[in-house]
C-alpha positions as CSV (number, residue, x, y, z in Angstrom):
1,M,18.4,-23.2,25.8
2,S,18.8,-22.0,28.5
3,A,22.7,-20.6,30.2
4,M,21.1,-19.9,33.7
5,I,18.3,-21.1,35.4
6,L,17.0,-18.9,38.3
7,Q,15.0,-20.9,41.2
8,E,13.7,-18.8,43.8
9,L,16.6,-17.0,44.6
10,K,16.4,-14.5,47.4
11,P,18.8,-12.5,48.1
12,F,19.3,-11.0,51.8
13,Y,21.4,-8.6,53.8
14,G,21.7,-9.6,57.4
15,K,18.1,-10.9,57.8
16,R,16.0,-8.2,55.3
17,Q,15.1,-9.5,52.7
18,A,16.3,-7.3,49.2
19,V,13.8,-9.3,46.4
20,K,11.4,-11.2,46.3
21,A,12.0,-14.5,44.9
22,V,13.1,-14.6,41.2
23,N,12.4,-16.9,38.5
24,M,13.8,-16.6,35.2
25,E,16.0,-18.1,32.8
26,L,18.7,-16.7,30.6
27,A,18.7,-17.6,27.5
28,S,21.7,-18.5,25.5
29,N,24.3,-16.2,23.1
30,Q,21.7,-13.7,23.8
31,I,21.9,-9.9,26.0
32,T,19.4,-10.0,28.6
33,A,18.7,-6.6,29.8
34,I,17.6,-5.5,33.6
35,I,16.2,-2.8,33.9
36,G,13.6,-0.5,36.7
37,P,13.9,1.8,39.1
38,S,16.7,2.9,41.5
39,G,16.8,0.4,45.2
40,C,14.7,-2.2,43.0
41,G,17.3,-5.0,43.4
42,K,19.0,-5.0,39.7
43,S,22.1,-5.5,41.1
44,T,21.8,-7.6,44.3
45,V,19.9,-10.4,41.5
46,L,23.4,-9.6,38.9
47,R,25.5,-10.2,42.2
48,C,24.2,-13.5,42.8
49,L,24.8,-14.8,39.9
50,N,28.6,-15.7,39.9
51,R,27.8,-15.5,43.8
52,M,29.5,-11.7,44.4
53,H,26.6,-11.0,46.4
54,E,27.9,-13.1,49.2
55,T,31.2,-10.9,49.3
56,I,29.4,-7.8,51.2
57,P,29.3,-8.5,54.6
58,G,26.1,-10.0,56.0
59,A,24.8,-10.8,52.4
60,T,23.6,-13.8,51.7
61,A,21.3,-15.9,49.1
62,T,19.0,-18.9,49.4
63,G,17.3,-21.0,46.0
64,T,18.7,-22.4,43.1
65,V,21.0,-20.9,40.1
66,L,21.7,-23.5,37.7
67,L,24.8,-22.8,35.6
68,G,24.7,-25.4,33.0
69,G,22.5,-27.9,34.9
70,Q,24.9,-27.3,38.2
71,D,23.5,-25.5,41.0
72,I,26.3,-22.3,41.8
73,Y,25.0,-22.2,45.2
74,A,25.5,-26.5,46.1
75,A,27.7,-27.0,49.3
76,D,30.6,-28.1,47.1
77,V,31.0,-25.5,44.8
78,D,33.8,-23.1,45.0
79,P,32.7,-19.8,44.1
80,T,36.0,-18.9,42.6
81,M,35.6,-21.3,40.4
82,I,32.1,-19.9,39.2
83,R,33.6,-16.5,39.0
84,I,35.5,-17.8,36.2
85,K,32.7,-19.1,33.9
86,V,30.9,-16.0,35.0
87,G,32.8,-12.9,34.6
88,M,31.9,-9.2,35.9
89,V,32.6,-6.1,35.0
90,F,31.3,-3.4,36.9
91,Q,29.9,0.2,36.6
92,Q,33.1,2.4,37.0
93,P,35.8,1.4,34.8
94,V,38.5,-0.7,37.1
95,A,42.3,-0.7,35.5
96,L,44.3,-2.2,38.4
97,R,46.4,1.2,39.7
98,T,49.6,-0.9,40.0
99,R,49.2,-2.5,36.9
100,N,50.1,-1.7,33.2
101,V,47.9,-2.3,30.6
102,Y,49.5,-6.5,30.1
103,E,49.0,-7.2,33.5
104,N,45.3,-5.8,33.8
105,V,45.0,-8.4,31.3
106,A,46.9,-11.0,32.6
107,I,45.9,-11.2,36.3
108,G,43.0,-13.7,35.7
109,L,45.6,-15.8,33.7
110,R,48.1,-15.6,36.2
111,L,45.6,-16.8,39.2
112,Q,44.5,-19.7,37.0
113,G,48.3,-21.0,37.4
114,I,49.2,-20.1,33.4
115,S,53.1,-18.3,34.1
116,Q,54.5,-19.4,30.6
117,R,55.1,-16.2,28.9
118,A,53.8,-16.9,25.2
119,E,51.1,-18.7,26.5
120,L,50.2,-15.4,28.7
121,D,51.2,-13.2,25.4
122,A,48.8,-15.3,23.3
123,A,45.4,-15.0,25.7
124,V,45.8,-11.6,26.3
125,E,46.6,-10.4,22.5
126,R,43.1,-12.8,22.0
127,A,41.4,-10.8,25.1
128,L,42.8,-7.2,23.9
129,R,41.0,-8.3,20.4
130,S,37.9,-9.4,21.5
131,A,37.8,-5.8,23.5
132,V,38.3,-4.4,20.2
133,L,40.9,-2.6,22.2
134,W,44.2,-4.4,20.6
135,D,45.3,-2.4,17.6
136,E,45.1,0.8,20.4
137,V,47.2,-0.5,23.2
138,K,49.8,-2.8,21.8
139,D,52.0,-0.5,21.4
140,V,51.3,0.4,24.8
141,L,51.3,-2.4,27.1
142,S,53.5,-1.4,29.3
143,K,51.8,2.1,31.2
144,P,49.5,1.6,33.3
145,G,46.1,0.8,32.5
146,T,44.7,4.2,34.4
147,A,46.6,6.2,31.5
148,L,43.7,4.7,29.8
149,S,40.3,6.8,28.5
150,G,37.6,5.6,30.6
151,G,36.4,4.3,27.7
152,Q,39.1,2.0,26.8
153,Q,39.5,1.4,30.4
154,Q,35.9,0.0,30.4
155,R,37.2,-2.1,27.3
156,L,40.2,-2.7,28.8
157,A,37.9,-4.5,32.3
158,I,36.0,-6.4,29.3
159,A,39.3,-8.1,27.9
160,R,40.2,-9.3,31.4
161,A,36.9,-11.4,32.0
162,L,37.1,-12.4,28.4
163,A,40.6,-13.5,29.2
164,I,39.7,-16.4,31.5
165,Q,36.9,-17.1,28.6
166,P,33.8,-17.6,30.5
167,D,30.9,-18.9,29.4
168,V,28.7,-15.7,31.0
169,L,29.4,-11.7,31.1
170,L,27.9,-10.0,33.8
171,L,27.5,-6.3,33.2
172,D,26.8,-3.6,35.8
173,E,25.6,-0.2,34.3
174,P,29.2,-0.7,32.6
175,A,28.4,2.7,30.2
176,S,26.7,5.0,32.9
177,A,30.3,7.0,33.5
178,L,31.2,7.1,29.6
179,D,30.6,9.5,27.5
180,P,28.1,8.9,24.0
181,I,30.9,7.8,21.6
182,A,32.4,5.2,24.0
183,T,29.1,4.1,25.2
184,A,28.2,3.2,21.3
185,S,31.8,1.4,21.3
186,I,30.7,-0.8,24.3
187,E,27.2,-1.5,23.0
188,E,28.9,-3.1,19.5
189,L,31.1,-4.6,21.1
190,L,28.4,-6.4,23.1
191,V,26.4,-7.3,20.2
192,T,29.1,-8.6,19.0
193,L,30.3,-10.9,21.7
194,K,26.8,-12.6,22.6
195,Q,28.1,-15.0,19.4
196,R,30.2,-16.6,21.5
197,L,28.9,-15.6,25.3
198,T,25.3,-15.4,27.1
199,I,25.6,-11.1,28.6
200,V,23.7,-9.9,31.0
201,I,23.6,-6.2,32.0
202,V,21.9,-4.1,34.0
203,T,21.6,-0.6,32.8
204,H,19.2,2.6,33.7
205,S,18.8,3.5,30.3
206,M,15.7,2.2,28.9
207,Q,17.2,3.0,25.4
208,Q,19.8,1.3,26.0
209,A,18.2,-1.9,26.9
210,A,16.3,-1.3,23.7
211,R,19.1,-0.7,21.4
212,I,20.9,-3.8,22.0
213,S,19.1,-6.6,24.6
214,D,17.1,-9.7,23.3
215,E,14.8,-10.0,26.2
216,T,14.3,-7.7,28.9
217,A,13.8,-8.4,32.5
218,V,11.9,-5.6,34.8
219,F,12.2,-5.0,38.3
220,M,10.3,-2.5,40.5
221,V,10.0,-1.5,43.8
222,D,7.2,-2.8,46.4
223,V,5.9,-0.5,49.0
224,G,4.7,-2.3,52.0
225,Q,4.5,-3.5,55.6
226,N,6.7,-0.7,56.3
227,Q,9.8,-2.6,54.1
228,T,10.7,-1.8,50.9
229,I,11.6,-4.8,48.5
230,G,12.5,-5.8,44.5
231,E,10.4,-7.8,42.5
232,L,11.0,-8.9,39.0
233,V,7.0,-7.9,37.6
234,E,7.5,-9.2,34.0
235,K,10.1,-10.7,31.5
236,G,10.2,-11.7,28.0
237,Q,11.3,-10.5,24.6
238,T,13.2,-6.8,24.3
239,T,10.1,-5.8,21.6
240,Q,7.5,-7.1,23.0
241,V,8.1,-5.9,26.7
242,F,9.0,-1.6,25.3
243,T,5.4,-1.8,23.3
244,Q,3.1,-4.4,24.7
245,P,4.1,-4.9,28.2
246,S,1.6,-7.2,30.1
247,D,2.0,-5.5,33.3
248,P,0.6,-2.3,34.2
249,R,3.8,-1.5,36.2
250,T,6.4,-1.9,33.4
251,E,3.8,0.4,31.2
252,S,4.0,3.1,33.9
253,Y,7.7,3.1,34.5
254,I,8.6,2.8,30.6
255,S,6.2,5.6,30.2
256,G,7.8,7.9,32.6
257,R,4.7,7.9,35.2
258,V,7.3,5.9,38.0
259,G,10.7,5.7,38.7
């Protein structure tokens, strides 16, 4: 069963098309890794999946992205509601500087209109437990989120995304700024979370994609007519993509000959 279906998705920056039309399905309760060299459009496509792309001045997208059968780009769809269903975690750990650990998680719940303290307490604890962070922070909830370690701040950002109970979780290079121990913790967490979420992760690490993803989408850069543009060249089961790729460009990238 597909959690999301991309049909002829084309992201633009102004008049420049950033990625050739993307057609692919993202399977429910699986981790899909998006890999490829710098500039191939990985993060751009990811941001299109919860309409964050259009928050960049001049950025637009055409095509269809179906979430539960609904086109998230339909004229009558509120982007804010899409971002509740499709959470996102960014490359740098984002702990809101003016808020303590508790409020870092509660902010999305408050924006949804939840104000009763007991309900907030329960939801914050549930989210922190889901991010395997509760035991580490339960006694320091009133301290600034920025006082946590880098790995803890990234799990705090994941807890913030999980608090509003999304259907899909997007992660853009979530471990690139972390040490190996913190990276392993994030990876273990994602493998656990896929039991209840669909996860899409952009990663520069092919080793990470091979370790944790069920499927892998490979994007490459196509250079032609004095213009560079990203292109989805292959998507399939991760073991197949890494051991028997169907596109020679995938093999060249995985073997280190390009990119």
